[in-house]
C-alpha positions as CSV (number, residue, x, y, z in Angstrom):
1,M,0.0,0.0,0.0
2,D,1.8,3.1,-1.3
3,K,-0.9,5.7,-0.7
4,I,-4.1,5.7,1.4
5,V,-6.1,7.3,-1.3
6,R,-5.2,7.1,-4.9
7,K,-6.9,8.4,-8.1
8,L,-7.3,5.6,-10.7
9,E,-8.2,7.7,-13.8
10,A,-7.2,11.1,-15.0
11,A,-10.4,12.4,-16.7
12,P,-13.6,12.7,-14.7
13,P,-16.8,11.2,-16.2
14,T,-19.5,13.5,-17.6
15,P,-22.2,14.2,-15.0
16,G,-25.8,13.2,-15.8
17,A,-28.3,15.6,-17.2
18,P,-30.8,17.2,-14.8
19,D,-34.4,15.8,-14.8
20,P,-37.3,18.1,-15.7
21,Q,-37.4,19.5,-12.2
22,G,-33.7,20.5,-12.4
23,R,-32.5,17.7,-10.1
24,R,-29.5,15.4,-10.7
25,T,-29.2,11.8,-9.7
26,I,-25.8,10.8,-8.2
27,T,-25.0,7.1,-8.3
28,L,-21.9,5.8,-6.5
29,H,-20.6,2.3,-6.7
30,V,-18.2,0.9,-4.0
31,D,-16.3,-2.4,-4.2
32,A,-14.9,-3.1,-0.8
33,E,-13.0,-6.0,0.7
34,T,-11.5,-6.9,4.1
35,R,-7.8,-7.6,4.0
36,E,-5.5,-8.8,6.9
37,R,-6.5,-7.8,10.5
38,Q,-8.7,-4.7,10.3
39,L,-7.4,-3.3,7.0
40,K,-10.1,-2.6,4.3
41,H,-9.7,-1.7,0.7
42,A,-12.3,-0.1,-1.6
43,I,-12.7,1.3,-5.1
44,V,-15.2,4.1,-5.4
45,T,-16.7,4.9,-8.8
46,G,-19.5,7.0,-10.2
47,G,-20.8,10.5,-9.5
48,S,-19.0,13.3,-11.2
49,T,-15.5,12.3,-10.1
50,S,-12.8,9.9,-11.3
51,P,-12.6,6.5,-9.6
52,F,-10.6,6.4,-6.4
53,E,-8.9,3.6,-4.5
54,V,-9.2,4.0,-0.7
55,Y,-7.8,2.1,2.3
56,S,-9.1,2.2,5.9
57,D,-7.7,0.6,9.1
58,E,-8.5,0.6,12.8
59,G,-6.2,1.5,15.6
60,F,-4.2,-1.0,17.7
61,Y,-6.9,-1.1,20.4
62,L,-9.4,-2.6,17.9
63,G,-6.9,-5.1,16.4
64,G,-5.7,-3.0,13.5
65,D,-2.3,-1.6,12.6
66,D,-3.3,2.1,12.4
67,S,-2.0,2.3,8.9
68,A,-4.8,4.3,7.4
69,P,-7.8,6.5,8.7
70,S,-10.6,4.6,10.4
71,P,-14.0,4.2,8.8
72,L,-15.3,6.7,11.4
73,A,-12.7,9.2,10.4
74,Y,-13.8,9.0,6.7
75,F,-17.4,9.4,7.8
76,S,-16.6,12.5,9.9
77,L,-14.5,13.9,7.0
78,G,-17.5,13.5,4.6
79,I,-19.8,15.4,7.0
80,A,-17.2,18.1,7.4
81,F,-16.7,18.6,3.7
């Protein structure tokens, strides 16, 4: 694991056209897998951004290696952004 978050493609996909009420539908697809101990790996695709590869891990007190942000850290980051 070289990076915790890595962009997989250079060009972002074209976002969908709005519906008659001016709303857009955002569809995300996540392929996630559990690796050794508490390490998780996911590839996120869809929406209006390029696909990204993401790693998550838990701290030592939960049986992880503390090698990447925890799932709760990513959740909190999403709320903050």
